[in-house]
C-alpha positions in Angstrom: 44.2 47.7 4.7 43.0 47.1 1.1 43.8 43.4 1.6 41.7 43.3 4.8 38.8 45.2 3.1 39.0 42.8 0.1 38.8 39.7 2.4 35.9 41.3 4.3 34.1 42.1 1.1 34.6 38.5 -0.2 33.2 37.0 3.1 30.2 39.3 3.0 29.5 38.4 -0.7 29.7 34.7 0.1 27.3 35.0 3.0 25.0 37.1 0.8 25.1 34.5 -2.0 24.4 31.7 0.4 21.4 33.5 1.7 20.1 33.8 -1.8 20.4 30.2 -2.7 17.1 28.4 -3.0 16.3 25.3 -1.2 16.3 22.0 -3.1 12.7 21.0 -4.0 12.0 17.3 -4.3 8.8 15.7 -5.6 7.1 12.8 -3.9 4.3 10.8 -5.6 2.0 8.9 -3.2 -1.5 7.7 -2.5 -4.1 10.1 -1.0 -3.9 10.7 2.7 -1.1 8.1 3.0 1.6 10.1 4.8 1.8 12.2 7.9 2.3 15.8 6.8 3.8 16.7 10.2 6.6 14.1 9.6 7.1 15.6 6.1 7.3 19.1 7.6 9.8 17.9 10.2 12.0 16.4 7.4 11.9 19.7 5.5 13.0 21.6 8.6 15.7 19.1 9.6 17.2 19.0 6.1 16.5 22.4 4.7 14.6 20.8 1.8 11.2 21.6 0.2 9.0 18.6 -0.5 6.0 18.7 -2.8 3.7 15.7 -2.4 1.4 14.7 -5.3 -1.4 12.1 -5.0 -2.8 9.4 -7.3 -5.5 6.8 -6.9 -4.0 3.8 -8.8 -0.8 2.1 -9.6 -1.5 2.5 -13.2 -1.8 6.3 -12.8 1.4 6.3 -10.8 3.2 4.4 -13.6 2.0 6.8 -16.3 3.1 9.9 -14.3 6.6 8.4 -13.8 6.9 7.1 -17.4 5.9 10.5 -18.9 8.7 12.3 -17.2 6.6 15.5 -17.1 7.5 15.8 -13.4 10.8 14.3 -12.3 9.7 12.6 -9.2 12.3 11.8 -6.6 10.4 9.3 -4.4 7.4 7.2 -5.5 5.3 4.7 -3.5 3.8 2.1 -5.8 2.7 -1.4 -5.0 4.8 -4.6 -5.5 3.7 -5.7 -9.0 4.1 -2.1 -10.3 7.5 -1.8 -8.8 8.5 -5.0 -10.6 7.1 -3.6 -13.9 8.9 -0.2 -13.5 12.2 -2.0 -12.7 11.9 -4.2 -15.7 11.3 -1.2 -17.9 14.3 0.7 -16.5 12.3 3.4 -14.7 13.8 2.8 -11.3 17.3 3.3 -9.7 18.7 0.6 -7.5 18.9 2.0 -4.0 22.3 2.9 -2.5 21.9 1.4 1.0 25.1 3.2 2.2 23.0 6.4 2.0 20.2 4.8 4.0 21.9 4.9 7.4 18.9 3.7 9.5 18.5 0.6 7.4 19.4 -2.6 9.2 19.3 -6.2 8.1 16.2 -7.9 9.6 14.4 -4.7 10.6 11.4 -5.6 8.4 8.7 -8.2 8.9 10.3 -11.4 7.5 7.0 -12.6 5.9 6.8 -9.4 3.9 10.5 -8.9 3.0 10.9 -12.5 1.9 8.1 -12.0 -0.7 9.9 -8.8 -1.9 13.1 -10.7 -2.3 11.3 -13.5 -4.2 9.9 -11.0 -6.7 13.2 -9.2 -7.1 12.1 -5.8 -6.0 14.1 -5.5 -2.8 17.1 -3.9 -4.6 14.8 -1.1 -5.7 12.4 -0.6 -2.8 12.1 0.1 0.9 8.8 -1.2 2.2 6.4 1.4 3.5 3.2 -0.4 4.6 1.7 -3.8 3.9 -1.6 -5.7 4.2 -4.0 -8.1 2.6 -7.3 -8.4 0.8 -10.1 -9.9 2.7 -13.8 -9.6 3.5 -15.4 -6.7 5.3 -18.8 -7.5 6.8 -21.7 -6.4 8.9 -21.5 -8.1 12.3 -24.6 -10.2 11.8 -22.7 -12.0 9.0 -19.6 -12.7 11.0 -20.1 -16.4 11.6 -20.7 -17.3 7.9 -17.8 -15.1 6.8 -15.4 -16.8 9.4 -16.5 -20.2 8.2 -16.5 -19.7 4.4 -14.0 -16.8 3.8 -13.9 -15.8 0.1 -16.7 -18.2 -0.5 -19.3 -15.7 0.6 -18.3 -13.5 -2.4 -18.9 -16.3 -4.9 -21.8 -18.4 -3.5 -24.9 -16.3 -2.7 -26.6 -19.4 -1.2 -24.4 -19.0 1.8 -26.1 -15.7 2.7 -29.8 -14.6 3.0 -31.4 -13.9 -0.3 -31.5 -10.2 0.5 -27.8 -9.9 1.3 -25.9 -7.3 -0.6 -22.4 -8.1 -1.8 -19.8 -5.7 -3.1 -16.9 -6.6 -5.4 -13.8 -4.5 -6.0 -13.8 -2.9 -9.4 -10.2 -3.9 -10.1 -9.4 -6.9 -12.4 -6.3 -7.6 -10.4 -8.2 -8.0 -7.1 -11.6 -9.4 -8.3 -9.9 -12.2 -10.3 -7.4 -12.8 -7.6 -10.2 -13.3 -5.0 -11.8 -15.9 -7.2 -8.5 -17.7 -7.8 -7.7 -17.7 -4.1 -11.2 -19.1 -3.3 -10.4 -21.9 -5.8 -7.0 -22.5 -4.2 -5.0 -21.3 -7.2 -2.0 -19.0 -7.5 -3.0 -15.4 -7.9 -0.4 -15.0 -10.7 -1.5 -18.0 -12.7 -1.7 -17.7 -16.5 -3.4 -21.1 -16.9 -6.4 -20.4 -19.1 -8.5 -23.2 -17.6 -8.0 -21.8 -14.1 -8.7 -18.3 -15.2 -11.9 -19.5 -16.9 -13.0 -21.0 -13.6 -12.4 -17.7 -11.9 -14.4 -15.9 -14.5 -17.3 -18.3 -14.1 -17.4 -17.5 -10.4 -17.5 -13.8 -11.0 -20.0 -14.1 -13.9 -22.5 -16.1 -11.8 -22.8 -13.4 -9.2 -25.1 -10.4 -9.2 -23.0 -7.9 -7.2 -24.9 -5.0 -5.7 -21.9 -2.8 -6.3 -18.6 -2.9 -8.2 -16.7 -0.4 -6.2 -13.3 0.8 -5.0 -12.3 2.5 -1.7 -16.0 3.4 -1.2 -16.9 -0.2 -0.5 -15.9 0.3 3.2 -18.2 3.2 3.5 -21.1 1.3 2.0 -20.6 -1.5 4.6 -20.6 1.1 7.4 -23.6 2.9 6.0 -25.5 -0.5 5.8 -25.8 -0.4 2.1 -23.7 -3.5 1.7 -23.5 -6.6 3.9 -20.2 -8.1 2.7 -17.5 -6.9 0.3 -14.0 -7.5 -0.9 -11.9 -4.8 0.8 -8.2 -4.0 1.4 -7.2 -4.4 5.1 -6.0 -0.9 5.2 -9.3 0.5 4.0 -11.0 -1.4 6.8 -8.8 0.1 9.4 -9.1 3.6 7.8 -12.9 3.6 8.3 -12.5 1.8 11.7 -10.5 4.7 13.1 -13.0 7.3 11.8 -15.9 5.5 13.4 -14.0 5.1 16.7 -13.0 8.7 16.7 -16.6 9.7 16.2 -17.7 7.6 19.2 -20.0 5.4 17.0 -20.8 1.7 17.5 -18.5 -0.6 15.5 -21.0 -2.9 14.0 -18.7 -4.3 11.3 -15.6 -6.4 11.1 -12.9 -7.7 8.7 -11.6 -11.3 8.0 -8.4 -12.3 6.3 -8.6 -15.7 4.8 -5.8 -18.2 5.4 -4.9 -18.1 1.6 -4.8 -14.5 0.4 -2.8 -11.8 -1.3 -0.2 -10.0 0.6 0.5 -6.5 -0.8 3.3 -4.1 0.0 3.6 -0.5 -0.9 7.3 0.6 -1.0 9.4 3.7 -1.6 11.4 3.8 -4.8 13.6 6.3 -6.7 12.8 6.8 -10.4 15.7 7.1 -12.8 14.6 10.6 -13.8 15.0 11.9 -10.3 17.3 14.9 -10.1 17.7 14.8 -6.4 18.7 11.2 -5.6 20.8 12.3 -2.6 17.8 14.0 -1.0 15.5 11.1 -2.0 17.7 8.7 0.0 17.5 11.1 2.9 13.7 11.1 2.7 13.5 7.4 2.6 15.9 7.1 5.5 13.8 9.6 7.5 10.8 7.2 7.5 12.9 4.3 8.7 13.7 6.1 11.9 11.5 4.2 14.5 10.1 7.4 16.1 9.2 8.9 12.7 7.8 5.6 11.4 5.6 5.3 14.5 4.3 8.8 14.2 3.5 8.1 10.5 1.7 4.8 11.2 -0.4 6.3 13.9 -1.6 8.8 11.4 -2.0 6.5 8.4 -3.2 3.5 10.3 -1.9 0.7 8.0 0.2 -2.2 9.2 3.8 -1.1 10.0 6.4 -3.1 8.2 9.2 -2.2 10.7 9.1 -4.8 13.4 10.2 -2.5 16.2 7.3 -0.1 15.4 4.8 -2.9 15.7 6.3 -3.9 19.1 6.0 -0.3 20.3 2.4 -0.3 19.3 1.7 -3.5 21.2 3.0 -1.8 24.3 0.8 1.2 23.9 -2.5 0.8 25.8 -4.4 3.0 23.2 -3.3 0.7 20.3 -3.3 -2.6 22.2 -6.9 -3.6 21.2 -6.2 -2.8 17.6 -2.9 -4.6 17.4 -4.6 -7.7 18.7 -6.7 -7.8 15.6 -5.7 -10.4 13.0 -4.9 -7.5 10.6 -1.5 -7.2 12.2 1.4 -9.5 11.8 0.7 -12.3 14.2 -1.7 -14.1 11.9 0.8 -14.2 9.1 2.7 -16.8 11.1 -0.2 -19.1 11.8 0.3 -22.7 10.6 -1.2 -23.2 7.2 -1.3 -19.5 6.2 -0.4 -18.8 2.6 0.3 -15.3 1.5 1.0 -14.5 -2.2 2.3 -11.3 -3.7 1.0 -10.0 -7.0 3.6 -10.1 -9.8 3.9 -8.3 -13.0 3.5 -11.2 -15.5 3.1 -9.3 -18.7 0.9 -6.6 -20.3 -0.9 -9.3 -22.2 -1.8 -11.0 -18.9 -3.1 -7.7 -17.5 -5.3 -7.4 -20.5 -6.7 -10.9 -20.0 -7.6 -10.0 -16.4 -9.3 -6.8 -17.6 -11.4 -8.7 -20.2 -12.4 -11.3 -17.6 -13.8 -8.6 -15.3 -15.5 -6.7 -18.1 -17.3 -9.9 -19.3 -18.2 -10.8 -15.7 -19.8 -7.3 -15.2 -21.9 -7.7 -18.3 -23.3 -11.1 -17.5 
């Protein structure tokens, strides 16, 4: 009888202790409004894990948060060149693909994944979304933008004298746009080529040096053309469409441009790498990824998700836009990914932009 009572007591104690155990809490560092909270909540419920999502507004801020170690983030979503820098500095774990059960060879858009492999970040990262830089414009400027591409940002004679041009307040992007217009590699360190790019920027009197607000300025009619990320264009497009307003603006991706990719990585300071792999895997599930892209609106990097969107009548008009993958495979298209060259190179780019803004 005593033995039975002891066993019963032990079982009850174990159940009680299990009930008192706290859930694992993992930390995710991401861009603002860049993930579907309902998908995150479903992950938490399915895996009995708490997830805290923090937001930043730049790759550099993301880097500093990871490097400081004040919060031991489990999943971070930086862009290509910052992933390369973090990996080189030993801040990232290589992924254990055996834990990412929904990963399959060839599931990602080849044009994007090949660029990741070339830059050496594929061992550390699972792509999340991708896109390009290009020109957002008011519809009355469509013909000249389509004809001259990046040229409208660097030759004000192509536009009416009262046209208002916006430039991205990012040395990486503003200098890259100038280099692309000149036909140069976005990662060049050639001082002569960089001087040519600086001259283009310095000769212009931009109405605004902005950031994500450039898209809003175009829609409001305060700007006529601007350098904009493709994802920002689609972000504002969905808002305008949802509000039932006229879409009197467009977006053009030049045939020689930057291709960026944001990807999920696991920092070396992560204390929950098992859960981090579960989280990454959850967003590779096609249904979850589709739900996420329908909320975020950026280009899906999983091929099957794109194909499902093409079959959806509601998304069909949008997927026909050159923002999505088909134009990446047009003959003559050149897409280049930013690379982390060196801290010294980054400083050179910063100085070029600062001087251009003062001229």
